[in-house]
N, C-alpha and C positions, 0 to 999 in steps of 0.2 A: 246830663253830665253828673257823675257821682262826685262826692267830696274828694275822693282820692284823685280822680282825674283832674279836678280843679287845682288841687295842691301840686300835682305833677306839672301842670301847665304853668303855674306861678313859679315853681322852681326852675323850669326850663327858661322862662323869661329872665329870671334873676341871673342864671348862669350866662346867658348871652350878654346881659348888661355888664356883669362882672368881667367877662373876657374883654369886652370893648373898653372898659374903664379901669383896668388893673393899675394900681399905683395912685389912683385918685380916690377922693372921698366918696363913699357909697351913699346913694340916696335912700337905701334900705336900712343899713346898719349904722350910718353916720360915722363910719371908721374908714381908714385907708384899706382898699381892697388888696389883699395879699394872696399869694398862691395857696396858703393854708386855708383861707376862707373858701377859695374855689374848690379845694380838695374836699373840705367838709360838706359843702353844698352838693358837690358831685356824688359823694357817697350816699347821701340821703336821697337824692334824685334817683339813683340806680336802685336803692333799696325799695323804693315805691313803684318801681317798674318803668322808670324813664329810660329812654334809649338815646345813646350818644350818636351823633352823626359821624360819618367818616371824613367829613371836611376838617382839615386842620384849622385851628384858630390862630390867626396872626396876632401875636402879642408883641407890642413895641416895648421891650424891656428898658429902653433908654429913658422912657418917661417915668419909670418907677423911682420915686424919691426915697422911700424907706420900706422895709419889710418887717 
């Protein structure tokens, strides 16, 4: 596994975690997970060659306290 592959894997795991925990405090950044954070992370993931799945992510926006 190359360094790049490792980083892409970490970013993929972070994206999955962020989608599952939007509006809550992140265990990575120690800040509230916002759509902007997800967008920034997604951009970097794609720049490094990551692929997005075709499955839609179910986000419960009712749990979001602040953005």
